[in-house]
N, C-alpha and C positions, 0 to 999 in steps of 0.2 A: 581398680588400679592398685589400691593399697594391699589387696589380697595377693596380687601378683608380686609386689615388692616383698611381702612377708614370706612368700614361698621361696623367692630367690635367696633371701637371707637365711632361711632354714637350710637350703641346699648348700650354701656357702659354709655355714657352721658345721654341717655334717661332714663336708669335705675336709675342713680344717681339723676336725676331731679325728677323722680317719688318718690324715697325714701325721698328726701328733702321735697317734698310737703306732703307726708304721715306723716312725723314727725312734720312739721311746721303748718299744717292745724289745728289740735286741739288747739295748743297754740294760734294761731291767732283768732280762734273762741272764746276761753275763753276771750281773750283780748277784742274782739268786744262786747260780751254780758255783760261784766263787767260794761259798760257804759249805760246799759238799765235798765228798770224797769222789774219787774216780768211779768207784763202784756205784755210788748213788747217781752219778751223772748218766751212766749207761743204762741203769735200771729204770730210773724215773727222771728224765731230763727236764721236764717242765713242772714237776711237783716241788713244793717247798722243801728245804733241807730238813731231814728228820732230827739230826743233832747238829745244829750249826757250829762250825769250828773256825777259829781264827788261825789255825796252824798253817793254812795255805798262804795267808798274808805274811806271817812270820817267816816262813821259808823263803818266800819271794823276796822279802826285804833283806834277809841276812845271807842265806846261801846263794840266792840269785844276785846278790850285790846291787840291789836296786837303790840302796841308799847313796852310794858314791856316784852311781849313774844318774840319779835324780839331781844331785848337786852339780855334776858336770853339765847336765842339760840346762839347769838354771843359770849357770855362769855364762854359757854360750848364748843362750836366748836373751838374757838381759843386757849383755854387752852389745850384741847385735841390735837389739831393740833400741837402746839408747843412741847408738851411733847412727842408725838408719833414720831415726826421728830428727836428730839434730842436723845431720848432713843433708838429708832429704828435704826437710822443711826449708833450709837455707837455699838449696838449689831451686826448689819450687818458687820461693819468694823472688829470687833473681829472675827466673823465667816469666813468672806471672805478673810481677809489678814493676820491674826495672826495664828501662828502654835501652836495648842494645841490639845491634844488627844480627847477632848470631843466636838470639833467643830461640827462634823457631828451629834452627838447626840443632841446638843443644837438646831441645825437647824431642826432636826426632831421634837423636842419638840415644837418649835414654829409653825411648819407647822401643827401639830395636832390641834392647836388652830383655824385654818381656817376651820376645819371639824366639829366644835362644833356649832350647831345653838343656837341662843340666847334663844329660847323657852325651851331648855333643862336645862338651868341654871337660869331661871327666878325665880322660887319659892325658890331654895336655896339662891340665891342672896338676895331676898327680906327678908327672915327670918334672914340671917346674918346681913344685913344692918339695919334691925329694932332693933337688939340687941345693935348696936353701934351708934344708932341715925343718920344714914346716909340716911334714907328715908325722903322724903320731903325736900331734900337738893340738891343743884346743884352739890356738891361734890360726891353725890351718883350716879349721872349721868356720871360725868367725869371719874370715876374709871372704870366702865364697858366699856365705849366708848373707853378709852385708851387701855384696855385689848384686845378688839376685833380689834382695829386698828393696834396694834403692829405686829401680824403675817404677814399680807400682806405687811406692810412697810419693815419689815426685809427681807422678801422674795425678793422683788423687789430691795432693796438697796444692798443686797448681790451680785446680778448679776452685778450691776454697779461697785462695789469695786473689784470683781474678774476679771472684764474685763480690769482693769488698768494694764499697763505694769509693770513688776517686776523691770525693770531698773530704773524707776522713784523712786520707794520706796528705792531701794538700793543706788541710788545717794544721796537721802536725809539722809540716815543712815551714809554714808561715810562723809557727810558734818557736821555730829554731831547733826542732828535734833532728838528731842525726839519723842516718840510715839504720844504724844499729838499734837506736831507741825506738824507731818506727817498727822495726821487725820484732824485737823482744817485748816491748811494752804495749804495742797496739795490735799488730797483725797476728802474732803467734797466739796470744790469749783468745782472739776471736776465732781462730782456726783450731781450737782445742778438740772440737768434735771430730775433725779430720785426723787429728793425732790419735784419738781413741780407735778410729776405724783402721787406720794403717798399722797402729801398734798391735791390735788384736790379730790382724792378718799375718803380720810378721812373726808374732809370738807363736801362733798355732802352727804356721808353716815350718818354722825352725824346730819347734818342740817335737813334731812328728817326722822330721826328716831322717831318712834311713840310709840312702845310697851313699852320699858323701861321707857320713859318719862311719859307715861300715868299711869303706875303701881306705879312708885316710887314717883311721884309728885302729891299732892292733893291741895296744897296751890295755889290759883289763881295768887298770885304775883310771883310765882316761876315756872309757867308752861312755856314750850317752845312753839315755833311756831306751830309745827304739832299738839300738843294737843289743842291749842287755835283754830286751824282751825276746829277741830272736833265739836266744839260748834255750828257752823253754820248749822249743820245738826241735826234736831230734829226728834223725833219719830213720830210726827203728822204733823209737818209743817217745810218746808225748804225754806228760802229766797235765791233763786238761784243767784240773781244779787249780793247780798252782799257776798255770798259764793265765787263766781267767782272773785270778787274784792279782797277778802282776799287771794285767790290762787295766783293772779297776784303779790300781795305784797310779798308773801312767796317765789316765784320763781325768783324774780328780782335779789337778791344777787348771786344766783348760776349762772344765765346767765351772770352777770357782771364778776364774777370770771373766768368763762370758756372763755369768749371772751377776757379777758385781758391776759390770759396765754395759749391760744390755741396752739400757735406756740411752746412754750416750752414743752407742753404736748405731741404733736406729735413727737417732737425730742426725748423726753425722752422715749416714747414707742419704737421708732425705735432703739435707742441706747441700750436700755435694752434687746432687742430681740437678740442681737449679742454678743457673748463673744469671747475674744481672741484679 
């Protein structure tokens, strides 16, 4: 019996190692070729760079204007992240812990937002925003980003608030705590793992979003990082070494964020999967 268990563990470990290699190999290859010239990439795409150079990164950051694009992406992502966590957690607390007749209807309304693809609302959004001068403006990106981030935030955070023991809330009420004190001092700190999960999902989704940013923003000084990356691919010529360097610059923040909060994210997903 023990031998069978050991064989199963070995198979699982081999499978996990293969999956890790499958996911990491493309990233390592992109990192490798970002230090090469175009000639080296075509002559020896998988070999280490003969003379590693940082010129590709310098060109991508300066001539490609990735500096201002990165700043714009950070502004949009962090404002959206802060608003989605505050508004979403408040709405989730109201749905999950407060007793009112329309709680289930409100939850259904927000869940419907998860079923609407961005392509369906792209043209109506653009026409509406054009009338109120929200096109070619970072605010015009923050509003739809926030709208599409709220449903999943509310859905996950509701599960965390519902899983909290009633005795904890009742004790706070007996001690004279207001609804705001219960939310900010008791429930929200206990649901911090849920905040990490929804925060990471919102940050990555908005950091990599291309369609809305490409349609709504035309000013070079206001473009976000995904839109600026698209400039490295031309209809007749593509400088692959500079493009791969730009890709590395673009994915570094998401890798740092995930590595910094990976433990909290795993804990949050585990805790949010169980109620009661």
